[in-house]
LUMFI-526360 format. One record per residue: residue number from 1; residue in three letters; x, y, z of N, C-alpha, C in turn. Coordinates in steps of 0.001 Angstrom, whole numbers. Example, Ala and Ser with C-alpha at 12.3 -4.5 7.8 and 13.67 -1.06 7.14 Angstrom:
# LUMFI-526360
nr rest n.xx n.yy n.zz ca.xx ca.yy ca.zz c.xx c.yy c.zz
1 ALA 13190 -5690 7800 12300 -4500 7800 13200 -3300 7800 .
2 SER 12850 -2250 7080 13670 -1060 7140 12900 30 7870 .
END
This chain:
# LUMFI-526360
nr rest n.xx n.yy n.zz ca.xx ca.yy ca.zz c.xx c.yy c.zz
1 MET -1509 15102 -17190 -447 15383 -16240 630 16191 -16947 .
2 GLY 1125 17174 -16269 2088 18080 -16874 3510 17765 -16508 .
3 ALA 4390 18692 -16819 5817 18499 -16599 6291 19053 -15261 .
4 ALA 5413 19743 -14534 5840 20353 -13269 5826 19332 -12135 .
5 GLY 6557 19630 -11080 6532 18807 -9873 7251 17483 -10061 .
6 GLY 7108 16594 -9053 7663 15265 -9158 9034 15094 -8568 .
7 ASP 9585 16106 -7987 10912 16043 -7406 10961 15011 -6272 .
8 TRP 11925 14090 -6332 12042 12990 -5369 12105 13486 -3932 .
9 GLU 12937 14462 -3645 13097 14934 -2271 11792 15509 -1721 .
10 ARG 11046 16233 -2562 9761 16778 -2121 8749 15663 -1879 .
11 LEU 8784 14639 -2711 7884 13505 -2536 8199 12751 -1249 .
12 VAL 9477 12532 -976 9885 11871 269 9354 12655 1469 .
13 ALA 9519 13968 1459 9057 14805 2575 7537 14799 2681 .
14 ALA 6849 14869 1563 5384 14885 1589 4833 13563 2126 .
15 ALA 5414 12447 1740 4976 11145 2247 5269 11042 3747 .
16 ALA 6456 11481 4162 6846 11411 5574 5920 12230 6464 .
17 ALA 5358 13293 5948 4427 14113 6729 3183 13329 7133 .
18 HIS 2951 12186 6497 1811 11326 6819 2256 10008 7441 .
19 GLY 3538 9901 7791 4055 8657 8346 4313 7595 7289 .
20 LEU 4350 8001 6038 4592 7074 4938 6017 7238 4406 .
21 ILE 6428 6290 3597 7772 6285 3033 7659 6161 1518 .
22 ALA 8376 7013 800 8568 6792 -628 9570 5649 -716 .
23 ARG 9073 4449 -971 9851 3228 -819 10872 3006 -1925 .
24 GLY 10729 3684 -3017 11634 3513 -4141 10834 3602 -5421 .
25 GLY 11534 3613 -6516 10845 3724 -7788 11690 3176 -8907 .
26 PHE 11116 3192 -10090 11845 2738 -11271 11243 3377 -12508 .
27 HIS 12032 3348 -13550 11590 3802 -14864 11417 2547 -15720 .
28 PRO 10194 2240 -16149 10032 1061 -17009 10955 1159 -18225 .
29 GLU 11567 47 -18573 12547 16 -19655 11882 -329 -20977 .
30 ASP 12584 -44 -22071 12080 -396 -23404 11752 -1878 -23446 .
31 GLY 10608 -2195 -24002 10209 -3587 -24124 9487 -4124 -22903 .
32 GLU 9566 -3417 -21795 8891 -3838 -20579 7449 -3322 -20616 .
33 THR 6543 -4094 -20104 5161 -3645 -20034 5049 -2644 -18899 .
34 ALA 4871 -1400 -19254 4741 -336 -18259 3276 -198 -17881 .
35 PRO 3007 234 -16660 1621 474 -16267 980 1504 -17205 .
36 VAL -287 1321 -17457 -1017 2202 -18355 -1736 3269 -17537 .
37 LEU -1585 4494 -17988 -2250 5623 -17347 -3696 5719 -17833 .
38 ALA -4481 6557 -17172 -5892 6709 -17513 -6102 7138 -18958 .
39 ASP -5166 7895 -19510 -5318 8375 -20892 -4763 7389 -21927 .
40 GLY -4335 6193 -21484 -3851 5165 -22398 -2355 5158 -22633 .
41 ARG -1672 6226 -22223 -201 6244 -22355 408 5377 -21272 .
42 HIS 1689 5063 -21456 2408 4268 -20456 3115 5176 -19457 .
43 ALA 3146 4735 -18215 3849 5488 -17172 5344 5497 -17472 .
44 ALA 5985 6619 -17197 7425 6748 -17377 8177 6526 -16070 .
45 THR 7485 6696 -14945 8074 6482 -13623 7024 5861 -12715 .
46 VAL 7451 4881 -11915 6598 4265 -10904 7295 4449 -9566 .
47 VAL 6582 4991 -8577 7111 5161 -7226 6171 4462 -6253 .
48 LEU 6724 3589 -5422 5918 2895 -4414 5882 3704 -3123 .
49 ILE 4716 3753 -2524 4516 4446 -1248 4086 3397 -228 .
50 GLY 4731 3396 918 4391 2392 1927 4773 2819 3310 .
51 ASN 4945 1829 4147 5330 2095 5526 6218 978 6052 .
52 ALA 6887 1292 7141 7711 318 7855 7787 791 9294 .
53 GLY 7793 -143 10214 7858 239 11616 6592 950 12068 .
54 ALA 6727 1782 13086 5570 2389 13726 5212 3781 13214 .
55 GLY 5960 4328 12262 5768 5714 11843 4384 6065 11335 .
56 LEU 3699 5156 10686 2377 5421 10126 1304 5518 11197 .
57 TRP 1406 4730 12244 294 4533 13178 -180 5790 13890 .
58 PRO 666 6697 14357 128 7916 14979 -693 8760 14005 .
59 HIS -296 8784 12747 -1032 9545 11731 -2385 8898 11468 .
60 PHE -2384 7600 11286 -3625 6877 11047 -4557 6995 12254 .
61 ALA -4008 6885 13462 -4839 6929 14676 -5587 8250 14818 .
62 ARG -5045 9334 14271 -5703 10647 14343 -6677 10873 13187 .
63 SER -6794 9914 12306 -7611 10102 11106 -9080 9789 11373 .
64 PRO -9978 10388 10593 -11393 10046 10740 -11662 8579 10405 .
65 GLU -10905 8005 9490 -11119 6616 9095 -10876 5651 10248 .
66 SER -9955 5988 11133 -9606 5055 12218 -10740 4878 13218 .
67 ALA -11672 5817 13264 -12718 5764 14293 -14138 5742 13738 .
68 ASP -14296 5683 12415 -15655 5805 11877 -16441 4501 11850 .
69 GLY -15795 3378 12150 -16489 2099 12214 -16778 1464 10863 .
70 ALA -16441 2122 9779 -16663 1553 8447 -15564 535 8132 .
71 PRO -15844 -381 7208 -14844 -1408 6875 -13560 -829 6277 .
72 HIS -12489 -1546 6459 -11185 -1279 5841 -10660 137 6097 .
73 PRO -10575 540 7351 -10156 1919 7636 -8745 2248 7151 .
74 LEU -7794 1336 7296 -6424 1635 6867 -6343 1765 5346 .
75 ASP -7056 912 4636 -7068 1031 3171 -7692 2360 2744 .
76 ARG -8775 2760 3398 -9426 4021 3036 -8537 5215 3362 .
77 TRP -7862 5162 4515 -6936 6235 4890 -5800 6312 3871 .
78 SER -5226 5148 3536 -4128 5106 2568 -4565 5701 1239 .
79 ARG -5744 5338 794 -6251 5836 -486 -6418 7361 -434 .
80 ARG -6980 7865 649 -7175 9317 755 -5835 10057 737 .
81 VAL -4887 9582 1526 -3595 10257 1625 -2812 10142 316 .
82 ILE -2762 8954 -259 -1974 8763 -1477 -2641 9440 -2673 .
83 ASP -3964 9470 -2716 -4636 10243 -3765 -4256 11721 -3650 .
84 GLY -4113 12211 -2409 -3662 13596 -2212 -2247 13812 -2714 .
85 LEU -1371 12844 -2462 -1 12940 -2987 -16 12921 -4511 .
86 ALA -844 12066 -5083 -927 11990 -6540 -1358 13331 -7121 .
87 ALA -2355 13946 -6518 -2816 15248 -7016 -1718 16300 -6879 .
88 ALA -1029 16303 -5751 11 17305 -5508 1202 17153 -6456 .
89 PHE 1474 15928 -6901 2643 15666 -7736 2281 15344 -9182 .
90 GLU 1045 15625 -9560 592 15395 -10934 877 13970 -11384 .
91 ALA 408 13022 -10581 597 11599 -10860 -765 10913 -10749 .
92 GLU -786 9630 -11053 -1968 8801 -10846 -1643 7787 -9762 .
93 SER -2637 7437 -8970 -2428 6469 -7896 -2956 5100 -8296 .
94 ARG -2301 4076 -7756 -2749 2692 -7895 -2585 2041 -6531 .
95 TYR -3417 1007 -6276 -3431 349 -4973 -3365 -1164 -5140 .
96 PRO -2762 -1855 -4144 -2630 -3310 -4247 -3978 -4019 -4410 .
97 ASN -5045 -3431 -3874 -6346 -4098 -3955 -7211 -3577 -5099 .
98 ASP -6648 -2805 -6027 -7362 -2408 -7238 -7441 -3636 -8142 .
99 GLY -8610 -3973 -8578 -8701 -5077 -9510 -9867 -5983 -9200 .
100 PRO -10000 -7076 -9885 -9049 -7607 -10850 -9111 -6876 -12182 .
101 PRO -8061 -6914 -12963 -6748 -7477 -12625 -6032 -6575 -11622 .
102 TYR -5244 -7189 -10780 -4546 -6458 -9724 -3200 -5949 -10215 .
103 PRO -2810 -4750 -9753 -1482 -4239 -10122 -389 -5177 -9591 .
104 PRO 692 -5337 -10318 1765 -6261 -9923 2711 -5651 -8880 .
105 PHE 2197 -5395 -7677 2996 -4725 -6661 4253 -5502 -6286 .
106 VAL 4205 -6808 -6244 5406 -7581 -5888 6485 -7368 -6943 .
107 ALA 6121 -7432 -8212 7098 -7201 -9285 7613 -5760 -9229 .
108 TRP 6722 -4805 -8986 7150 -3410 -8869 8113 -3245 -7700 .
109 ALA 7794 -3872 -6569 8656 -3751 -5388 10052 -4297 -5666 .
110 LYS 10122 -5411 -6357 11428 -6002 -6675 12239 -5100 -7606 .
111 ARG 11569 -4296 -8410 12267 -3336 -9277 12667 -2081 -8511 .
112 ALA 11864 -1690 -7522 12012 -388 -6884 12957 -367 -5695 .
113 GLU 13135 -1493 -5029 13943 -1478 -3805 14540 -2847 -3538 .
114 PRO 15436 -2947 -2550 16172 -4198 -2343 15400 -5238 -1536 .
115 VAL 14262 -5680 -2049 13502 -6725 -1380 13726 -8045 -2101 .
116 THR 13700 -9113 -1337 13833 -10461 -1887 12886 -11366 -1126 .
117 GLU 12619 -12508 -1689 11734 -13449 -1028 12451 -14086 157 .
118 SER 11784 -14082 1293 12334 -14693 2504 11996 -16185 2522 .
119 PRO 12555 -16949 3470 12190 -18364 3592 10697 -18554 3872 .
120 LEU 10029 -17496 4334 8595 -17577 4613 7752 -17311 3372 .
121 GLY 8406 -16890 2294 7683 -16558 1085 7235 -15110 1030 .
122 ILE 7513 -14358 2073 7161 -12943 2159 8396 -12137 1762 .
123 LEU 8188 -11010 1086 9336 -10183 715 9953 -9556 1962 .
124 VAL 11266 -9650 2048 12012 -9103 3182 12884 -7955 2676 .
125 HIS 13005 -6941 3505 13812 -5759 3192 15028 -5756 4109 .
126 PRO 16210 -5366 3625 17403 -5403 4478 17345 -4474 5684 .
127 ASP 16558 -3414 5640 16428 -2516 6792 15161 -2778 7592 .
128 TYR 14062 -3045 6917 12761 -3170 7575 12413 -4605 7942 .
129 GLY 13165 -5570 7461 12833 -6963 7711 11516 -7314 7052 .
130 LEU 10675 -8021 7798 9369 -8426 7291 8277 -7417 7627 .
131 TRP 8592 -6413 8432 7582 -5493 8942 7493 -4240 8090 .
132 HIS 6945 -4410 6907 6785 -3294 5986 5608 -3600 5075 .
133 ALA 5112 -2574 4408 3986 -2758 3493 4029 -1707 2399 .
134 TRP 3386 -2024 1311 3181 -1056 236 1714 -669 286 .
135 ARG 1464 602 424 91 1109 533 -450 1566 -810 .
136 GLY 426 1929 -1722 -8 2392 -3032 1191 2709 -3893 .
137 ALA 910 3162 -5091 1966 3557 -6024 1537 4830 -6728 .
138 LEU 2520 5620 -7102 2290 6803 -7925 2871 6531 -9302 .
139 LEU 2061 6770 -10329 2490 6592 -11708 2595 7968 -12341 .
140 PHE 3749 8246 -12922 4016 9540 -13537 4079 9390 -15050 .
141 ASP 3598 10401 -15750 3679 10393 -17211 5050 10850 -17697 .
142 ARG 5923 11185 -16785 7247 11710 -17101 8281 11016 -16209 .
143 ARG 9515 11094 -16623 10599 10559 -15789 10903 11575 -14700 .
144 ILE 10891 11104 -13464 11350 11963 -12378 12667 11380 -11883 .
145 GLY 13502 12239 -11327 14781 11776 -10803 14566 10850 -9627 .
146 LEU 15251 9734 -9625 15167 8755 -8548 16555 8501 -7983 .
147 PRO 16640 8079 -6729 17963 7714 -6204 18485 6479 -6942 .
148 PRO 19792 6261 -6916 20333 5064 -7583 19735 3802 -6970 .
149 PRO 19598 2744 -7751 19040 1497 -7217 19882 962 -6058 .
150 ASP 19220 456 -5057 19859 -156 -3892 19818 -1663 -4119 .
151 ARG 20953 -2247 -4371 21013 -3670 -4715 21819 -4466 -3693 .
152 ARG 21528 -4244 -2405 22211 -5013 -1371 21828 -6490 -1452 .
153 PRO 22677 -7368 -938 22355 -8796 -964 21173 -9103 -38 .
154 PRO 20451 -10168 -323 19322 -10545 526 19762 -10773 1968 .
155 PRO 19044 -10209 2935 19459 -10354 4330 19380 -11789 4839 .
156 CYS 18527 -12620 4258 18397 -13999 4731 19655 -14823 4466 .
157 GLU 20437 -14409 3460 21666 -15136 3145 22699 -15033 4261 .
158 SER 22667 -13942 5024 23645 -13760 6098 23035 -14020 7477 .
159 CYS 21877 -14628 7520 21188 -14919 8788 21158 -16436 8969 .
160 PRO 22184 -17005 9607 22301 -18461 9649 21185 -19162 10425 .
161 ASP 20664 -18553 11484 19655 -19228 12301 18232 -19065 11765 .
162 GLN 17998 -18044 10952 16682 -17748 10377 15562 -17933 11410 .
163 PRO 15591 -17113 12485 14584 -17252 13538 13163 -16997 13053 .
164 CYS 12994 -16354 11909 11648 -16099 11396 10890 -17401 11156 .
165 ARG 11631 -18469 10850 10973 -19747 10548 10268 -20340 11765 .
166 SER 10746 -20030 12964 10168 -20654 14151 9510 -19657 15103 .
167 ALA 9417 -18403 14730 8882 -17384 15633 7367 -17436 15786 .
168 CYS 6665 -17989 14851 5203 -18016 14905 4745 -18959 16009 .
169 PRO 3870 -18478 16909 3445 -19329 18033 2597 -20533 17616 .
170 VAL 2047 -20553 16417 1241 -21694 15972 1870 -22429 14794 .
171 GLY 3137 -22112 14489 3847 -22811 13419 3227 -22630 12041 .
172 ALA 2716 -21436 11775 2056 -21187 10489 3033 -21103 9326 .
173 PHE 4320 -20918 9588 5313 -20858 8529 6018 -22201 8452 .
174 THR 5828 -22894 7343 6402 -24226 7165 7144 -24271 5836 .
175 PRO 7981 -25285 5621 8635 -25416 4322 7630 -25534 3172 .
176 ALA 6419 -25995 3472 5390 -26120 2431 4701 -24793 2135 .
177 GLY 4939 -23790 2971 4320 -22483 2747 3678 -21935 4002 .
178 TYR 2878 -20926 3810 2222 -20205 4893 851 -20815 5147 .
179 ASP 606 -21299 6353 -663 -21907 6734 -1601 -20807 7219 .
180 VAL -2352 -20240 6296 -3236 -19106 6601 -4269 -19512 7642 .
181 ALA -4834 -20694 7522 -5879 -21137 8462 -5339 -21206 9892 .
182 ALA -4124 -21721 10076 -3541 -21789 11425 -3341 -20387 11991 .
183 CYS -2864 -19477 11163 -2608 -18115 11608 -3910 -17395 11967 .
184 THR -4870 -17415 11064 -6124 -16688 11335 -6890 -17335 12478 .
185 GLY -6790 -18644 12612 -7442 -19319 13740 -6878 -18860 15072 .
186 PHE -5565 -18661 15111 -4914 -18191 16335 -5267 -16730 16626 .
187 LEU -5254 -15908 15564 -5535 -14480 15759 -6965 -14267 16156 .
END
């Protein structure tokens, strides 16, 4: 990977053209275990790519993956699009389902943007709430300019009623955790 490209504003625009969001990024610090690139060096910049709200769905719906009947269409679409971004920006891509061992997307997300654990145990974002996802990450061999860190307080602290705790029609969110069986049984 070379020194060209990687400009934050261009990356934001390129991701948005696919209904995706450059969710934030970070520069691994001295002493921190940075992700390892294919050539064995450590990444100098990590940028998360994801979605929130409905912006991704029209793009995905027009994709060949959405209608081909093969398993995991959204994951395959995400991989194709983010691999294209990686090539365009001279980066390497990583995905939440790469592994084992799996990339530490939750730890990366906590470094890259203002997400915190909600009462449900799911990371909540002050703008997107619980309705967001990380589709992949771009790892750069160089430092690219990033916006200043957004360190707003957790939104759950200012939400006295916490309606998320009781919104599930089958009560899958409990103080003991997320009841996956109740949720999947209902769905």
